[in-house]
N, C-alpha and C positions, 0 to 999 in steps of 0.2 A: 343475426340469423335466428330464425325461430326454432326452438328446440323441440322436438317430438316427445310427447307423452310416455311412449312405449321405452325412451332410452332410459328412463328414470327410476333406479331399483331404491336408490337412497332418500333420504329426507329431502324434500324440496325446500328452499326458502324462497322468502318473497321476493327477493331479488330474481332468482332464477324463474319465479313465476310470472314477474313482467316480461321474459322472451318467451315465451310459451303460446303457442296457437294451437288450439283443437278445433278445427274447420266444423262451423254450425253445432257449438256448443258452449255453454257457460261452464267456467272454471272457477273454483273456491281452493282454498288451502287450509286444511285444518289440521293442525298439529303436525307439519310437514307432509302430509298425506293430500294429495289431488282429490278433489270432489268434482267429477264430469257430470253434467246434468244436461237435458235438452234445453233449448232455447225456451225462454217462457212465451206463452201465448199472445197472440194479437190482443185477447181481453185483459190478459194480466197486464201488457204495456199500459192500453188504456186506461185500466185503474190506477196503474202508478203515475201517468202523465194529469191524470184529473187531480190527485189529491198533491200532487208536486205544483200545480197550477195554484189550488185554494191556501197552500202554505206558503207559495212565492208570495202571493199577493198579500198577504197578512204580513209577512217579514219584510216586503218592502213598504208597506205603510207606516210599518213602526220600525223600522232599522234594527232588525232583531239579532240579523245573523245569515247564513247562508244555507239554503235549500241544494241539496246534492241528489242527482239519479244515478242510480246503479253504477256506484263506484266503490274500489275497493279500500278497504281500512284495515291497516296490520293491528290486529288488537292483541297478539299473542308473539312472544319471541322466543327463539331456541328452544324447541321447534316453533317455527311460524305458522302463525295462523293468519290469514286474512279473507275477511269475510266482505261481502257486497250487499247492502241492502238494497231493497227496490228504491226507495226515498230515506234522504237523511237529512237531519239539521244539526248545524253546529253554530253555537252562541256566537255572537260578533267578537265578544272579549276572547274566543280561541281560534277565531277565523285566519288569524295570520300565521297559526301555526299548520296552514294546509299547505303542503310542497307543491311547486310547479309541476313537477315529476314524480313518478314513484304514485306509493301508497303512503296516505295521511298514519302517522303511527301515532292513534289516538282514537279513542271511541267515539261516535256520534254521540251528541246529547239525545238524541231522539231518532229512534230507527224503525222503519217501517216495511214490514214483508206481507207481500201480495201473493195469498195461497195460488199454486197451480195445479192442476188437476191429478199432476203427477209426485205430488208433496206428500211425504207420509208426516202424519201428526208428529211422532217422537223426534225426527229430524229437525222441524220447526220448534220443537220445545227446546231442544238441545241448542239450536242458534240462538233463539230467546234467550237462554241461559247463558250463552257467550257475552252477547251483547251485554245483558245486566253484568255479570261478572269483570267485564272489561272496563264498565263505569258509565255504559249507557245510563240515562234516566228513567226513559220511558220508550217502549217498544208498543208498536201497534200490529196485529196480525189481522189483515183484511181479508176475509175469504166471500169473494164473490159469487161462487156458487151456491154458497148458503146465505148469502147476504147478512152476514154477522162479521163481526171483530172482536178479537180478545186484546185487552189492554192489561200490559204487565208494566208495574212501576219498579225500581230500585228499592222501594221499601216493605216489597212481597205481596202488596194487593195485586189482585189481578180482578179485573172486570170482564164479563163476557155481555157484548150487546148485539141481541140479536134482532129484535124490530128494524124494519129497512127506514124507520123514523126516529130510531134510538140515536142519540148524539154522542159523538167523540168529542172528548176534550183536550188539550194540551198541556193539563196541569199535572207536574210542577214546571213542567220545562216552558210551555206557553200558557200560562193560566188564562191568557184572554181568547185563545184560539179555540173554536167550537165548530162542528161541521155535522152535518146528517150522514148516514151510511147512504141513505137515497144519493145524498149530493156527490160522494165520492164514486158511487157505482154508476151513476148518469153521465 
């Protein structure tokens, strides 16, 4: 039975989130509190799908791991945080830790957030920080409206790529993977 968001005054757990349904909304959990957002735009989905295709092609040719689209990862416990990047990569050595049901209790090796028109810069930076704090090595924030991307690495390095012909690279997680922003946005 689906739980109603209005009925929860207490901190929500990852297990409770699994049974929660908010029609027409995207829901994540941050330290036990629901974050309810509008569903991403069609453009957002197209960019995420294109990037997932490019990554998946590379992964499959080199047997590197698993590419995951829009799935929850429980990255903090008690209180729980469940975040869902638009695209994620899990290295082959950890792919066996992905559960058949529920949320993976690990951070992806690589996470991609595609910016939607309603996203706030501070919220995006907080989400990037949560990924990095949870153990994600590489985070890309791709902004289709501005044709740019920001690349965050767990060593504190931040790179902002503005030109449409600028190249994104997967180092250190996927050192042989590169693509242009134009490839991702087309």
